[in-house]
Backbone as CSV, one residue per row, in Angstrom:
resi,resn,N_x,N_y,N_z,CA_x,CA_y,CA_z,C_x,C_y,C_z
1,MET,24.981,-1.731,-5.621,23.401,-1.836,-5.628,22.733,-2.280,-6.491
2,ARG,21.653,-2.612,-6.384,20.448,-3.345,-7.403,19.906,-2.767,-8.535
3,VAL,19.798,-2.506,-9.939,19.215,-1.625,-10.331,17.814,-1.548,-10.032
4,SER,17.502,-2.667,-9.322,15.929,-2.401,-8.931,15.263,-1.877,-7.774
5,MET,16.617,-1.287,-7.391,16.373,-0.496,-6.437,16.911,0.795,-6.875
6,VAL,17.500,1.035,-7.395,18.214,2.460,-7.949,17.541,3.083,-8.519
7,VAL,16.689,2.456,-9.753,15.518,2.966,-10.539,14.414,3.573,-9.758
8,PRO,13.641,2.827,-8.953,12.536,3.587,-7.923,12.957,4.468,-7.228
9,SER,14.191,4.257,-6.650,14.262,5.297,-5.966,15.134,6.894,-6.443
10,LEU,15.135,6.938,-7.847,15.428,7.655,-8.786,14.130,8.288,-8.799
11,MET,13.089,7.905,-9.342,11.896,8.103,-9.652,11.257,9.126,-8.698
12,LEU,11.305,8.627,-7.507,10.649,9.010,-6.335,11.237,10.153,-5.633
13,ALA,12.399,10.311,-5.995,13.642,11.360,-5.473,13.270,12.487,-6.423
14,VAL,12.992,12.292,-7.804,12.687,13.430,-8.943,11.422,13.778,-8.435
15,GLY,10.261,12.496,-8.415,8.870,13.245,-7.773,8.625,14.345,-6.655
16,ALA,9.714,13.608,-6.106,9.697,14.125,-4.497,10.325,15.942,-4.616
17,ALA,11.090,16.056,-5.646,11.929,17.506,-5.806,10.829,18.062,-6.401
18,THR,9.878,17.322,-7.320,8.666,18.247,-8.251,7.606,18.525,-7.092
19,VAL,7.330,17.723,-6.366,6.440,18.205,-5.356,6.434,19.143,-4.069
20,ALA,7.669,18.950,-3.850,8.526,20.015,-2.706,7.738,21.273,-2.542
21,PRO,7.965,22.079,-3.584,7.314,23.758,-3.434,5.625,23.503,-2.789
22,SER,4.893,22.529,-3.780,3.172,22.453,-3.602,3.366,21.949,-2.166
23,ILE,4.116,21.012,-1.460,3.946,20.447,-0.112,4.130,21.534,1.082
24,ALA,4.755,22.774,0.661,4.898,23.908,1.472,3.500,24.424,1.874
25,ARG,2.759,24.673,0.632,1.048,25.027,0.901,0.028,23.792,0.965
26,ALA,0.414,22.351,1.201,-0.144,21.494,1.226,-1.608,21.371,2.249
27,GLN,-1.989,20.695,2.123,-3.208,20.083,3.387,-2.782,18.897,3.372
28,VAL,-3.012,18.999,4.725,-2.318,17.454,5.579,-3.726,16.662,5.667
29,GLY,-3.299,15.562,5.593,-4.539,14.793,5.935,-4.117,13.115,6.555
30,LEU,-5.180,12.853,7.513,-5.002,11.400,8.106,-5.915,10.612,7.653
31,GLY,-5.480,9.486,7.110,-6.475,8.588,6.629,-6.499,7.043,7.141
32,VAL,-7.824,6.425,7.474,-7.320,5.017,7.705,-8.363,4.081,6.893
33,GLY,-8.109,2.754,6.877,-8.887,2.358,5.758,-8.862,0.831,6.031
34,GLY,-9.277,-0.298,5.487,-9.335,-1.533,5.492,-9.859,-2.238,4.225
35,GLY,-9.509,-3.260,4.059,-10.536,-4.185,3.117,-9.627,-5.685,2.660
36,PHE,-9.564,-5.859,1.518,-9.410,-7.340,0.830,-7.780,-7.153,0.262
37,THR,-7.293,-8.160,0.488,-6.189,-8.455,-0.269,-6.137,-10.163,-1.060
38,PHE,-6.113,-9.620,-2.530,-5.778,-10.504,-3.173,-4.464,-11.073,-3.393
39,PRO,-3.736,-12.424,-3.272,-3.054,-12.886,-3.685,-2.724,-12.770,-4.993
40,VAL,-1.452,-12.759,-5.424,-1.201,-12.438,-7.201,-0.022,-13.917,-7.454
41,SER,-0.096,-14.231,-8.698,0.965,-14.970,-9.442,1.004,-16.235,-8.666
42,SER,2.471,-16.554,-8.153,2.818,-17.971,-7.358,2.232,-17.445,-5.769
43,LEU,2.078,-16.713,-5.148,1.563,-16.567,-3.882,0.090,-16.726,-3.815
44,SER,-0.511,-16.637,-5.343,-2.071,-17.133,-5.206,-2.233,-18.610,-5.274
45,THR,-1.061,-19.603,-5.057,-1.187,-21.120,-5.234,-1.165,-21.380,-4.020
46,THR,-0.064,-20.270,-3.221,-0.011,-21.428,-1.614,-1.270,-20.527,-0.578
47,ASN,-1.836,-19.251,-0.830,-2.405,-18.562,-0.179,-3.609,-18.051,-0.541
48,LYS,-4.468,-17.684,0.236,-5.803,-17.184,-0.048,-6.351,-15.541,0.458
49,THR,-7.613,-15.489,-0.098,-7.338,-13.852,-0.086,-7.661,-13.602,1.529
50,GLY,-7.249,-12.403,1.901,-7.146,-12.062,3.089,-7.850,-10.690,3.077
51,TYR,-6.996,-9.789,4.526,-7.492,-8.789,4.383,-6.456,-7.673,4.749
52,ASN,-6.651,-6.394,4.589,-5.754,-5.227,5.078,-5.967,-4.190,5.814
53,VAL,-5.154,-3.786,6.508,-5.579,-2.224,7.637,-4.437,-1.361,6.694
54,LEU,-5.168,0.174,7.118,-4.131,0.814,6.244,-4.265,1.874,6.946
55,ALA,-3.193,3.123,7.473,-3.233,4.031,7.929,-2.433,5.132,6.917
56,ALA,-2.434,5.999,7.077,-1.825,6.682,5.759,-1.943,8.483,6.316
57,LEU,-0.596,9.463,6.042,-0.540,10.568,6.072,-0.104,11.514,4.672
58,SER,-1.062,12.177,4.411,-1.307,12.917,2.995,-0.751,14.332,3.033
59,PHE,0.032,14.494,1.881,0.308,15.999,1.795,-0.463,16.098,0.320
60,ARG,-0.947,17.223,-0.079,-1.828,17.638,-1.212,-2.117,19.020,-1.350
61,SER,-1.939,19.679,-2.571,-2.052,21.165,-2.688,-3.184,21.042,-3.982
62,ASP,-4.242,22.031,-3.593,-5.231,22.328,-4.896,-4.528,22.687,-6.002
63,SER,-3.548,23.178,-5.981,-2.783,24.261,-6.936,-1.725,23.370,-7.867
64,PHE,-1.429,21.786,-7.179,-0.676,21.049,-8.214,-1.004,19.589,-7.956
65,PRO,-0.805,19.025,-9.124,-1.384,17.781,-9.323,-0.989,16.554,-8.794
66,LEU,0.127,16.777,-8.173,0.948,15.755,-7.516,0.815,16.088,-6.543
67,GLY,0.632,14.793,-5.171,0.586,14.842,-4.017,1.714,13.930,-3.116
68,PHE,1.718,14.028,-2.105,3.252,12.690,-1.301,1.841,12.132,0.006
69,ARG,1.911,10.823,-0.338,1.683,10.092,0.883,2.315,9.263,1.318
70,ILE,2.757,8.902,2.631,3.280,7.771,3.562,2.481,7.087,4.299
71,ASP,2.154,5.622,3.862,1.288,4.943,4.632,2.078,3.528,5.205
72,GLY,0.846,3.111,5.845,1.637,1.739,6.763,0.453,0.955,6.521
73,MET,0.817,-0.480,6.304,-0.458,-1.581,5.652,-0.156,-2.609,6.554
74,PHE,-1.215,-3.330,7.147,-0.791,-4.750,7.324,-1.981,-5.672,6.547
75,ASN,-1.134,-6.612,6.030,-1.837,-7.796,5.412,-1.853,-8.792,5.798
76,SER,-2.816,-9.835,5.662,-3.064,-11.129,6.198,-3.754,-11.931,5.274
77,LEU,-2.676,-12.854,4.953,-2.998,-13.997,3.984,-3.126,-15.187,4.408
78,PRO,-4.215,-16.162,4.452,-3.945,-17.765,5.050,-3.804,-18.444,4.362
79,THR,-3.203,-19.575,4.323,-2.506,-20.405,3.347,-3.835,-21.291,3.077
80,LYS,-3.445,-21.931,1.744,-4.987,-22.609,1.341,-4.042,-24.222,1.759
81,ILE,-2.879,-24.516,1.883,-2.511,-26.049,2.124,-2.808,-26.581,3.152
82,THR,-2.970,-25.995,4.397,-2.955,-26.418,5.427,-3.664,-25.143,6.551
83,ASP,-4.134,-25.176,7.971,-4.913,-24.080,8.661,-3.516,-23.962,9.348
84,ALA,-2.375,-24.086,8.971,-1.177,-23.778,10.024,-0.417,-22.954,10.025
85,ARG,-0.279,-21.855,8.992,0.089,-20.805,8.835,-0.403,-19.810,8.117
86,THR,0.147,-18.535,8.336,-0.746,-17.173,7.609,0.260,-16.638,7.291
87,LEU,0.338,-15.866,6.062,1.466,-15.187,5.562,0.854,-13.444,6.013
88,GLN,1.734,-13.011,7.086,1.666,-11.224,7.135,2.471,-10.470,6.672
89,VAL,2.155,-9.317,6.142,2.932,-8.682,5.495,2.825,-6.754,5.994
90,TRP,3.615,-6.819,6.698,3.478,-5.394,7.069,4.324,-4.462,6.018
91,THR,3.667,-3.213,5.736,4.723,-2.553,5.054,4.655,-1.004,5.600
92,VAL,6.086,-0.533,4.756,5.968,1.185,4.758,6.003,1.373,3.666
93,ASN,5.272,2.426,2.971,5.412,2.980,1.855,5.801,4.583,1.552
94,ALA,6.126,4.897,0.740,6.339,6.379,0.301,5.732,6.661,-1.225
95,ASN,4.537,7.162,-1.404,4.308,7.411,-2.334,3.324,8.639,-3.153
96,LEU,3.848,8.728,-4.712,3.426,10.011,-4.946,1.874,9.809,-5.554
97,VAL,1.156,10.675,-5.620,-0.387,10.784,-5.805,-0.689,11.787,-7.193
98,ALA,-1.175,11.263,-7.975,-1.273,12.138,-9.253,-2.741,12.089,-9.389
99,ASN,-3.411,13.533,-8.811,-5.163,13.753,-8.956,-4.819,13.461,-10.758
100,LEU,-6.156,13.115,-11.124,-6.621,13.115,-12.750,-7.488,14.018,-12.918
101,VAL,-8.034,14.869,-12.193,-8.917,16.169,-12.595,-8.392,17.461,-11.955
102,ASN,-8.187,18.586,-12.470,-8.338,19.916,-11.997,-8.712,20.059,-10.569
103,MET,-7.894,20.534,-9.202,-8.500,20.384,-8.241,-8.849,21.774,-7.385
104,THR,-8.410,23.058,-8.609,-8.800,24.181,-8.059,-10.443,24.217,-7.917
105,SER,-11.069,23.606,-9.203,-12.849,23.768,-8.622,-13.027,22.892,-7.969
106,LYS,-12.483,22.209,-6.812,-13.013,21.667,-6.062,-14.058,20.199,-6.175
107,PRO,-13.715,19.615,-7.356,-14.756,18.559,-7.975,-15.139,17.505,-6.589
108,PRO,-16.053,17.222,-6.230,-16.789,16.184,-5.909,-16.104,14.956,-5.533
109,VAL,-15.605,14.593,-7.091,-15.107,13.056,-7.444,-13.850,13.476,-7.751
110,VAL,-12.787,12.989,-7.505,-11.489,12.619,-7.945,-10.740,11.578,-8.211
111,PRO,-10.510,11.138,-9.287,-9.741,9.665,-9.735,-8.419,10.003,-9.606
112,TYR,-7.548,9.130,-9.142,-6.177,9.063,-8.662,-5.867,8.181,-9.036
113,LEU,-3.904,8.485,-9.740,-3.293,7.447,-9.308,-2.461,7.384,-8.765
114,ILE,-1.631,6.251,-8.120,-0.575,6.219,-6.908,0.195,5.537,-7.280
115,ALA,1.513,5.725,-6.877,2.628,4.579,-6.832,3.785,4.967,-5.741
116,GLY,4.627,4.051,-5.658,5.786,4.352,-4.824,6.720,3.185,-4.166
117,ILE,7.623,3.375,-3.352,8.404,2.373,-3.088,8.095,2.119,-1.667
118,GLY,8.623,1.014,-0.730,8.760,0.870,0.384,9.661,-0.269,0.805
119,TRP,9.401,-0.686,2.318,10.011,-1.299,3.233,8.868,-2.653,3.269
120,TYR,8.877,-4.130,3.125,7.704,-4.702,3.354,8.437,-5.929,4.448
121,ASN,7.668,-6.388,5.670,8.076,-7.126,6.385,7.439,-8.747,6.308
122,ASP,7.923,-9.686,5.860,7.157,-11.043,5.536,7.084,-11.628,6.750
123,LYS,5.966,-12.156,7.218,6.252,-13.120,8.339,5.013,-14.139,7.968
124,TYR,5.517,-15.191,8.488,4.927,-16.453,8.856,5.182,-16.568,9.962
125,HIS,3.428,-16.836,10.436,3.146,-17.420,11.240,2.913,-18.584,11.483
126,VAL,3.496,-19.957,11.961,3.158,-20.978,12.132,2.665,-21.820,13.435
127,ARG,1.177,-22.242,13.287,0.763,-22.571,14.890,0.365,-24.080,14.064
128,THR,-0.190,-24.838,15.420,-0.836,-25.876,15.240,-2.074,-25.880,14.178
129,LEU,-2.023,-27.517,14.377,-3.296,-28.154,13.459,-4.225,-29.164,14.241
130,GLY,-5.344,-28.651,14.866,-6.024,-29.225,15.944,-5.074,-29.545,16.986
131,SER,-5.023,-30.845,17.696,-3.713,-31.649,18.443,-2.304,-31.718,18.018
132,THR,-2.342,-31.648,16.548,-1.172,-32.001,16.075,-0.277,-31.026,15.474
133,VAL,1.214,-30.908,16.271,2.322,-29.841,16.237,2.903,-29.883,15.093
134,ILE,2.428,-29.029,14.194,3.387,-29.366,12.215,4.537,-28.806,12.315
135,LEU,4.662,-27.457,12.967,5.968,-26.670,13.305,5.468,-25.755,13.830
136,SER,6.623,-25.220,14.824,6.238,-24.414,15.750,7.282,-22.810,15.719
137,GLY,6.419,-22.018,15.296,7.750,-20.454,15.552,7.186,-19.290,14.197
138,ASN,7.874,-18.824,14.025,7.705,-17.603,12.961,8.802,-17.306,12.318
139,THR,8.931,-17.284,10.569,10.140,-17.080,10.131,9.470,-15.302,9.759
140,SER,10.603,-14.491,9.607,10.399,-12.989,9.304,11.672,-12.389,8.339
141,GLU,11.401,-11.641,7.545,12.183,-11.370,6.615,12.013,-9.953,5.880
142,ASN,12.661,-8.909,5.906,12.753,-7.445,5.245,13.107,-7.349,4.101
143,ASP,12.555,-6.591,3.294,12.454,-6.505,1.795,11.793,-5.124,1.514
144,PHE,12.416,-5.069,-0.135,12.196,-3.769,-0.294,11.340,-4.253,-1.542
145,GLY,10.393,-2.911,-1.721,9.258,-3.364,-2.564,8.778,-2.317,-3.274
146,MET,7.710,-1.979,-4.524,7.434,-1.219,-5.661,5.474,-1.272,-5.539
147,ASN,4.874,-0.461,-5.354,3.216,-0.838,-5.741,3.074,0.716,-6.922
148,ALA,1.520,-0.105,-7.062,1.179,1.276,-8.108,-0.043,1.053,-8.153
149,GLY,-1.194,1.775,-8.291,-2.654,1.724,-8.489,-3.420,2.939,-8.723
150,ALA,-4.839,2.682,-8.552,-5.410,3.908,-8.760,-6.632,3.783,-7.836
151,GLY,-7.373,4.941,-7.491,-8.303,5.115,-6.642,-9.411,6.264,-6.876
152,ILE,-10.250,6.603,-6.408,-11.147,7.570,-6.395,-11.285,8.136,-4.526
153,ARG,-11.545,9.249,-4.760,-11.728,9.677,-3.566,-13.484,10.846,-3.927
154,ILE,-13.937,10.445,-2.802,-15.708,11.436,-2.924,-15.600,12.415,-1.481
155,ALA,-15.640,13.824,-1.973,-15.640,14.558,-0.863,-16.644,14.717,-0.247
156,LEU,-16.530,14.984,1.161,-17.408,14.894,2.169,-16.503,16.129,3.146
157,GLY,-17.007,17.301,2.963,-16.690,18.339,3.500,-14.998,18.481,3.593
158,ASN,-14.788,18.737,4.926,-13.003,18.846,4.830,-12.548,17.139,4.963
159,SER,-13.299,16.280,4.384,-12.989,14.679,4.611,-13.251,14.378,3.401
160,SER,-12.820,13.081,3.082,-13.398,12.099,1.867,-12.993,10.938,2.157
161,LEU,-14.268,10.413,1.420,-14.019,9.028,1.458,-13.124,8.625,0.373
162,PHE,-12.673,7.211,0.390,-11.723,6.628,-0.650,-11.739,5.485,-0.929
163,ALA,-11.381,4.716,-1.881,-11.306,3.799,-2.590,-10.185,3.501,-3.503
164,GLU,-9.235,2.094,-2.995,-8.380,2.102,-4.282,-7.784,0.928,-4.282
165,GLY,-7.365,0.603,-5.437,-6.783,-1.073,-5.353,-4.911,-0.645,-5.970
166,ARG,-4.359,-1.459,-5.412,-2.801,-1.233,-5.711,-2.290,-2.729,-5.634
167,TYR,-1.131,-2.704,-7.127,-0.522,-3.995,-7.200,0.813,-3.739,-6.193
168,HIS,1.023,-4.590,-5.656,2.562,-4.256,-4.867,3.352,-5.763,-5.012
169,TYR,4.601,-5.515,-5.265,5.351,-6.644,-5.623,6.417,-6.131,-4.566
170,VAL,7.309,-7.035,-4.159,7.977,-6.998,-3.315,9.297,-8.209,-3.346
171,PHE,10.685,-7.465,-3.582,11.805,-8.264,-3.959,12.043,-9.013,-2.841
172,THR,12.046,-10.571,-2.718,12.497,-11.361,-1.613,13.572,-12.181,-2.387
173,PRO,14.141,-12.735,-1.346,15.330,-13.929,-2.243,14.507,-14.815,-3.137
174,ARG,13.373,-15.547,-2.239,12.773,-16.781,-3.166,12.104,-16.126,-3.724
175,GLN,10.782,-16.711,-3.550,9.480,-16.381,-4.511,9.364,-14.845,-4.039
176,ARG,8.925,-14.091,-5.525,8.213,-12.621,-5.297,6.985,-12.774,-4.664
177,LEU,6.857,-11.918,-3.914,5.523,-11.619,-2.862,4.289,-10.532,-3.765
178,GLN,3.627,-10.946,-4.220,3.040,-10.221,-5.175,1.540,-10.281,-4.821
179,MET,0.629,-8.894,-4.457,-0.440,-8.958,-3.707,-1.799,-7.756,-4.474
180,ILE,-2.591,-7.872,-4.263,-3.217,-6.763,-4.358,-4.359,-6.387,-3.299
181,PRO,-4.143,-5.245,-2.697,-5.216,-4.815,-1.733,-6.272,-4.044,-1.905
182,VAL,-7.403,-4.340,-2.016,-8.357,-3.385,-2.334,-8.803,-2.627,-1.136
183,THR,-8.275,-1.154,-1.003,-8.704,-0.689,0.432,-9.841,0.285,0.164
184,PHE,-10.675,0.422,1.459,-11.987,1.237,1.114,-11.776,1.964,3.035
185,GLY,-11.768,3.579,2.973,-11.447,4.120,3.653,-11.762,5.877,4.171
186,ILE,-11.754,6.216,4.815,-11.739,7.755,4.862,-10.773,8.738,5.203
187,SER,-10.398,9.682,4.946,-9.402,10.647,4.967,-9.533,11.704,5.787
188,PHE,-9.508,12.181,6.796,-9.668,13.506,7.527,-8.875,14.408,7.437
189,GLY,-9.247,15.835,6.419,-8.368,16.643,6.613,-7.682,17.508,5.152
190,ASN,-7.856,16.758,4.367,-7.700,16.568,2.713,-8.731,16.400,1.838
């Protein structure tokens, strides 16, 4: 087993064990959002800024600073080279979320850190350019990856608005996929 997979898996397991008692008293939330995805490193030489869509299920407690979030995200990044292919990345991540303020006082604005591991499916959709067929079909690959970032939540009764940016690093066999989705959304229920 690769060290790159063992270390993050152990970190998540230790974090989940720490969070488990507070999850029993947790508030459950459902979030949706969308925004911009910026390619980073070698990906930025071949792909332009694209967009992302997010759906998240979160568990957190006011009595404990760590929470847990499972999210699915879709990212689409058009190519710079031709108009013939678009990179699409589907992700499913398990994340720890650390509130940076004391939640017992119910502050209206909460900054947080988020980090996790996940499954990434990167797919290139290849299509025609005008009347010329460049290539036809799709290529797809499943890989392991990590993410880390920061965000802010603004309370709206039992819901909250959020904005966050996360750096995603995907361990692909060829070039490493690196991107930063910046997402804006709303979370219902916590």
